[in-house]
C-alpha positions in Angstrom: 162.1 10.7 -93.0 161.6 14.2 -94.3 165.2 14.4 -95.6 164.7 11.0 -97.3 161.5 12.3 -98.8 163.3 15.4 -100.2 166.0 13.1 -101.7 163.3 11.0 -103.3 161.9 14.0 -105.0 165.3 14.9 -106.4 165.9 11.3 -107.6 162.5 11.3 -109.2 163.6 14.2 -111.4 166.9 12.4 -112.2 165.2 9.2 -113.1 162.8 11.0 -115.5 165.8 12.6 -117.3 167.6 9.3 -117.4 164.5 7.6 -118.9 164.1 10.1 -121.7 167.7 10.8 -122.6 169.3 7.4 -122.0 166.6 4.7 -122.3 164.4 6.3 -125.0 167.0 8.6 -126.6 164.5 11.4 -126.7 164.4 15.0 -125.4 162.3 15.4 -122.3 158.9 17.1 -123.1 158.6 20.8 -122.5 156.9 21.5 -120.1 158.3 18.6 -118.1 156.2 16.9 -115.4 159.4 16.0 -113.4 160.0 19.7 -112.8 157.3 19.6 -110.1 159.1 17.2 -107.7 162.3 19.1 -108.3 160.6 22.3 -107.4 159.2 20.8 -104.1 162.5 19.2 -103.0 163.6 21.9 -100.5 160.2 21.9 -98.6 160.8 18.6 -96.6 164.4 19.7 -95.7 163.0 23.1 -94.7 160.4 21.4 -92.4 163.0 18.9 -91.0 165.3 21.7 -90.0 162.5 23.8 -88.5 161.3 20.8 -86.4 164.7 20.8 -84.5 165.6 17.1 -84.6 167.7 17.6 -81.5 164.7 18.2 -79.3 162.6 15.3 -77.9 159.4 14.8 -80.0 156.4 13.9 -78.0 153.4 12.6 -79.8 151.5 15.9 -79.6 154.6 17.9 -80.8 155.2 15.4 -83.6 151.6 15.8 -84.8 151.9 19.6 -84.7 155.2 19.5 -86.6 153.6 17.2 -89.2 150.7 19.6 -89.7 153.1 22.5 -90.0 155.0 20.6 -92.7 151.7 19.9 -94.5 150.8 23.7 -94.4 154.3 24.6 -95.8 154.0 21.9 -98.5 150.5 23.1 -99.5 151.7 26.7 -99.6 154.6 26.0 -102.0 152.3 23.8 -104.1 149.9 26.7 -104.1 152.6 29.1 -105.3 153.6 26.7 -108.0 149.9 26.3 -109.1 149.4 30.1 -108.9 152.5 31.4 -110.7 154.1 28.5 -112.7 151.4 26.1 -113.7 149.2 28.6 -115.6 152.0 29.5 -117.9 152.8 25.8 -118.3 149.4 24.3 -119.2 146.8 27.1 -119.3 148.2 29.8 -121.6 151.5 27.9 -122.6 153.9 30.8 -122.3 157.3 29.1 -122.1 159.3 32.3 -121.4 157.1 33.4 -118.5 157.0 29.8 -117.2 160.8 29.6 -117.1 161.1 33.0 -115.4 158.6 32.2 -112.7 159.9 28.6 -112.2 163.6 29.6 -111.8 162.8 32.7 -109.7 160.5 30.8 -107.3 163.1 28.0 -107.1 165.8 30.5 -106.0 163.4 32.0 -103.4 162.6 28.6 -102.1 166.3 27.8 -101.5 166.8 31.2 -100.1 164.2 30.5 -97.4 165.7 27.0 -96.8 169.2 28.6 -96.3 167.7 31.2 -94.0 166.1 28.5 -91.8 169.4 26.5 -91.8 171.5 29.6 -91.0 169.1 30.7 -88.3 169.1 27.3 -86.6 172.9 27.2 -86.8 173.0 30.5 -84.9 170.6 29.5 -82.1 171.8 25.9 -81.5 175.1 24.7 -80.1 177.4 21.7 -80.0 177.1 19.0 -82.7 173.9 20.4 -84.2 175.5 23.8 -85.0 178.1 22.0 -87.1 175.4 19.9 -88.8 173.3 22.9 -89.6 176.3 24.8 -91.1 177.2 21.8 -93.2 173.6 21.6 -94.5 173.7 25.4 -95.2 176.9 24.9 -97.2 175.6 21.9 -99.1 172.3 23.8 -99.9 174.3 26.8 -101.1 176.4 24.6 -103.4 173.3 22.9 -104.8 171.7 26.3 -105.5 174.8 27.6 -107.3 175.1 24.4 -109.3 171.4 24.7 -110.3 172.0 28.2 -111.5 175.0 27.1 -113.6 173.1 24.2 -115.0 170.1 26.4 -115.8 172.3 28.8 -117.7 173.7 25.9 -119.7 170.1 24.8 -120.5 169.4 28.3 -121.9 172.4 28.0 -124.1 171.5 24.5 -125.2 174.8 23.2 -123.9 173.4 20.8 -121.2 173.1 17.1 -121.5 172.9 14.4 -118.8 176.4 13.5 -117.5 178.0 16.7 -118.6 180.3 18.8 -116.4 177.4 20.9 -115.4 176.1 18.0 -113.3 179.3 17.7 -111.2 178.5 20.5 -108.6 175.0 19.2 -108.1 176.3 15.6 -107.5 178.9 17.0 -105.2 176.2 18.8 -103.2 174.2 15.5 -103.0 177.3 13.6 -101.8 177.9 16.3 -99.2 174.4 15.8 -97.9 174.9 12.0 -97.8 178.2 12.5 -95.9 176.5 14.7 -93.4 173.9 12.0 -92.7 176.6 9.3 -92.3 178.8 11.4 -90.0 175.8 12.5 -87.9 175.0 8.9 -87.1 178.4 8.5 -85.4 177.8 11.4 -83.1 176.8 10.3 -79.5 173.1 10.7 -78.8 173.8 12.9 -75.7 175.6 15.4 -77.9 172.6 15.6 -80.2 170.1 16.3 -77.4 168.6 19.8 -77.6 168.5 22.2 -74.7 165.5 24.1 -73.4 166.8 27.3 -74.9 167.0 25.6 -78.3 163.4 24.5 -78.0 161.9 27.9 -77.2 161.2 29.1 -80.7 158.7 27.2 -82.9 160.2 27.9 -86.3 158.0 25.5 -88.2 154.9 27.0 -86.6 156.1 30.5 -87.4 156.6 29.6 -91.1 153.2 27.9 -91.2 151.6 31.1 -89.7 153.3 33.2 -92.4 152.0 30.9 -95.0 148.4 31.0 -93.7 148.5 34.8 -93.5 149.9 35.2 -97.0 147.1 33.4 -98.8 144.3 36.0 -98.3 146.9 38.7 -99.2 147.6 37.0 -102.5 143.9 36.5 -103.1 143.2 40.2 -102.7 146.1 41.0 -105.0 144.5 38.8 -107.7 141.1 40.4 -107.3 142.3 44.0 -107.1 145.5 44.3 -109.0 145.7 41.5 -111.6 144.3 42.7 -115.0 141.3 40.8 -116.1 142.6 40.7 -119.7 145.4 38.3 -118.7 143.0 35.4 -118.9 144.5 33.8 -115.7 142.4 35.7 -113.2 139.6 33.1 -112.9 142.1 30.2 -112.6 144.2 31.9 -110.0 141.2 32.9 -107.9 140.0 29.3 -108.0 143.5 28.0 -107.0 143.6 30.6 -104.2 140.2 29.5 -102.8 141.1 25.9 -102.9 144.4 26.6 -101.2 142.7 28.6 -98.5 140.2 25.8 -97.9 142.9 23.1 -97.6 145.1 25.2 -95.4 142.1 26.1 -93.2 141.5 22.4 -92.7 145.1 22.0 -91.5 144.8 25.1 -89.3 141.6 23.6 -87.7 143.4 20.3 -87.0 146.3 22.3 -85.6 144.1 24.2 -83.2 142.5 21.0 -82.1 145.9 19.6 -81.2 146.9 22.8 -79.5 143.7 22.7 -77.4 144.4 19.1 -76.5 147.9 19.9 -75.6 146.8 22.9 -73.5 144.3 20.6 -71.6 147.1 18.2 -70.9 149.4 20.9 -69.7 146.7 22.3 -67.4 146.0 18.8 -66.0 149.7 18.3 -65.3 149.9 21.8 -63.7 147.0 20.9 -61.5 148.5 17.6 -60.5 151.9 19.3 -59.7 150.1 21.9 -57.6 148.2 19.3 -55.7 151.5 17.3 -55.1 153.2 20.5 -53.9 150.3 21.3 -51.5 150.5 17.7 -50.3 154.2 17.9 -49.7 153.8 21.2 -47.9 151.1 19.7 -45.6 153.3 16.6 -44.9 156.2 18.9 -44.1 154.1 20.9 -41.6 152.8 17.6 -40.1 156.4 16.3 -39.8 157.4 19.5 -38.1 154.6 19.2 -35.6 155.4 15.5 -34.9 159.1 16.5 -34.5 158.1 19.1 -31.9 155.9 16.6 -30.0 158.7 14.0 -30.2 161.2 16.5 -28.5 158.6 17.2 -25.8 157.9 13.5 -25.2 161.7 12.8 -25.1 162.3 15.6 -22.5 159.4 14.4 -20.3 160.5 10.8 -20.5 164.0 11.7 -19.4 162.6 13.7 -16.5 160.6 10.7 -15.4 163.5 8.4 -15.7 165.4 9.9 -12.7 162.6 9.6 -10.0 161.6 6.2 -11.5 165.2 4.9 -11.0 165.0 6.1 -7.4 161.7 4.2 -6.9 163.2 1.0 -8.3 166.3 1.4 -6.1 164.3 2.1 -2.9 161.8 -0.7 -3.6 164.7 -3.2 -3.9 166.3 -1.9 -0.7 163.0 -2.0 1.2 162.3 -5.5 -0.1 165.6 -6.8 1.4 164.9 -5.1 4.7 161.2 -6.2 4.9 160.6 -9.1 7.4 157.0 -9.9 6.6 156.3 -11.9 3.4 153.2 -9.9 2.5 155.2 -6.6 2.6 158.0 -8.3 0.6 155.5 -9.4 -2.1 154.0 -5.9 -2.3 157.5 -4.3 -2.6 158.4 -6.9 -5.3 155.3 -6.1 -7.2 156.2 -2.4 -6.9 159.6 -3.0 -8.3 158.2 -5.1 -11.1 155.8 -2.4 -12.1 158.5 0.3 -11.8 160.7 -1.7 -14.2 157.8 -2.1 -16.5 157.3 1.7 -16.4 161.0 2.2 -17.2 160.8 -0.1 -20.1 157.8 1.8 -21.4 159.6 5.1 -21.0 162.7 3.7 -22.8 160.5 2.6 -25.7 158.9 6.1 -25.6 162.3 7.7 -25.8 163.3 5.4 -28.7 160.0 6.2 -30.4 160.4 9.9 -30.0 164.1 10.1 -30.9 164.8 11.6 -34.4 164.8 8.8 -37.0 168.2 7.5 -38.0 169.1 5.9 -41.3 171.0 3.1 -39.5 169.6 -0.4 -39.5 170.5 -3.3 -37.4 169.4 -7.0 -37.1 166.5 -7.1 -34.7 163.9 -9.7 -33.5 160.7 -8.4 -35.1 158.6 -10.0 -32.4 160.3 -8.0 -29.7 159.8 -4.8 -31.7 156.1 -5.5 -32.1 155.8 -6.3 -28.3 157.6 -3.1 -27.4 155.4 -1.1 -29.7 152.3 -2.6 -28.2 153.5 -1.6 -24.8 153.4 2.0 -25.8 149.7 2.0 -26.4 148.4 -1.1 -24.7 147.2 0.5 -21.5 145.1 3.1 -23.4 143.2 0.5 -25.4 143.0 -2.2 -22.7 141.0 0.3 -20.6 138.5 0.4 -23.5 138.1 -3.4 -23.3 140.2 -4.3 -26.3 142.0 -7.6 -26.2 145.4 -8.0 -28.0 146.8 -11.4 -29.0 150.4 -11.9 -30.2 151.3 -15.1 -31.9 154.8 -15.5 -33.4 156.5 -18.5 -34.8 159.7 -19.6 -33.0 161.8 -19.7 -36.2 161.6 -16.1 -37.2 165.1 -14.8 -38.1 166.5 -11.4 -37.2 166.1 -8.8 -39.9 167.9 -5.5 -40.5 165.4 -2.7 -39.9 165.3 0.8 -38.4 163.9 0.2 -34.9 162.4 3.7 -34.5 160.7 3.7 -37.8 159.2 0.3 -37.4 157.9 1.1 -33.9 156.1 4.0 -35.5 154.7 1.6 -38.1 153.5 -0.9 -35.5 152.0 1.8 -33.2 150.1 3.1 -36.1 148.8 -0.3 -37.0 147.8 -1.1 -33.4 146.1 2.3 -33.2 144.1 1.8 -36.4 143.1 -1.7 -35.5 142.0 -0.6 -32.0 140.0 2.3 -33.3 138.3 0.0 -35.8 137.0 -2.4 -33.0 135.9 0.3 -30.6 132.3 -0.1 -31.6 132.5 -3.8 -32.5 130.7 -6.5 -30.4 134.0 -8.4 -30.2 137.0 -6.1 -29.5 139.9 -8.3 -30.6 143.2 -7.5 -32.3 145.4 -10.4 -33.4 149.0 -10.2 -34.6 150.6 -13.2 -36.2 154.2 -13.6 -37.4 155.3 -16.5 -39.6 158.1 -17.4 -42.0 156.6 -18.0 -45.5 158.8 -18.7 -48.5 161.9 -17.4 -46.6 160.0 -14.1 -45.9 158.7 -12.8 -42.6 155.0 -12.2 -42.9 153.1 -10.2 -40.2 149.3 -10.1 -40.2 147.4 -7.6 -38.1 143.7 -8.7 -37.9 140.9 -7.0 -36.2 137.1 -7.7 -35.7 136.0 -4.2 -36.9 133.8 -3.4 -39.9 136.6 -3.4 -42.4 137.9 -0.7 -44.8 135.3 1.3 -46.7 137.7 2.0 -49.7 140.5 -0.4 -50.0 142.0 1.4 -53.0 142.7 4.5 -50.9 143.8 3.0 -47.6 147.5 4.0 -48.1 146.7 7.4 -49.7 148.2 10.4 -47.8 145.5 12.4 -45.9 142.8 9.8 -46.6 140.8 9.4 -43.4 137.3 8.2 -42.5 137.5 9.9 -39.1 135.7 13.2 -38.5 137.6 16.4 -39.2 140.1 17.1 -36.4 140.3 13.5 -35.2 142.9 12.2 -37.7 145.5 13.4 -40.2 145.2 10.5 -42.6 149.0 10.1 -42.6 149.4 7.0 -40.4 148.9 4.2 -43.0 150.6 6.3 -45.7 153.7 6.6 -43.4 153.5 2.8 -42.8 153.5 2.1 -46.5 156.5 4.4 -47.2 158.6 2.8 -44.4 157.8 -0.8 -45.4 158.5 -0.1 -49.0 161.8 1.7 -48.1 162.8 -1.5 -46.4 162.1 -3.5 -49.6 158.9 -5.0 -48.0 155.3 -5.0 -49.1 152.2 -4.0 -47.2 148.6 -4.8 -48.2 145.1 -4.2 -46.9 142.3 -6.8 -47.2 138.8 -7.1 -45.8 137.7 -10.3 -44.1 134.4 -12.1 -44.4 131.9 -11.4 -42.8 133.7 -8.6 -41.0 137.1 -7.5 -40.0 140.3 -6.5 -41.8 
């Protein structure tokens, strides 16, 4: 957009010359109003180069770059009004006007070429070539302008003369750069962090702001009062300072807003880092507990196997039916204990990524067996109701046992103080999806929006980590499932 704006300023000057010399057959007036857009044409290109098109432009950065461009534009307009305009319309000194205009135009292009050359040195890849081509085209345009200006002073110039050829060549070069740049892959045009370190447009804007008071002091202290231009230039300087001050104020507001945003992001990143650190410590503790449980379970397995073997042997040798029944009951309970220990080992074993088709109802029952005795002693009744047509699904058994143990534990803790202590689990096939519902008769969730947040817990400090339901959510989502929490009326969840 900025490059197109600069081109529009050039074509405005060309169109004005075309109108006077070709359409009306008259010489352009002197001073000529179309000299103003021609003078300002390098400013948009200067701002475009300094904005580093290769770097991603967020909204805040784009607004800052726009304000920097406005400050640069105001500064060059101010210089034109300060040096050139008075000799054009106030005192009408054509010789001084030409000197200031052409000298300031050369300085303007020198600044533009310095920006382009500097950007070419600090960038790399495709952008380095683009900047060097822009540098070359700008240099050719400046040389052609000097040649054309010399022809004007000798009264040899007319539209369409040979003096226009280098200028048109420079313009065609700029157009060719734009056409060729569109064919470069976007990944080759992406800027790097190193290229985005220096804020060139901001630096130029700061220099422009600082120079205005210096120029104002020069007018007051060094410019002779007899020149007749002192009041006009003081007025122009004050207006320029006021307009630039407005842009600086807006720029500071944007910088303050950007600083607030960055501080907010830093705070969020720090909180996430602390949360990840806490989760890591908790996982290390759980891993240690898992190793301890696994070792104890293995130690219990050996004597339990002996108990099962001896109970079966004694049952075969027993002659009385009552003794046989007691030994059979002993063997049944021993096998139940072995199944609990096997589930405990599976639960404590380090989690594997492997999944295999399993009966979800069996996984739920095995998970309940791990914690059923603890809660049944508290008078809590568990009901399991599963449809007979539930298909097997590929899940990680160890991970889902942890999920179901957490859900059973949360439900049981919720009904501890309830008049009715009932936990119901239902499994059905709905729309070709397995749906499990864990219902309890407790008071319900106090904050449904935070149920699955890590470290959110309604228990007293020291009685819960707040990671259980968060872990459940992560495991279910990892298996492409969904998990929701809902309060029931008048109570329960």
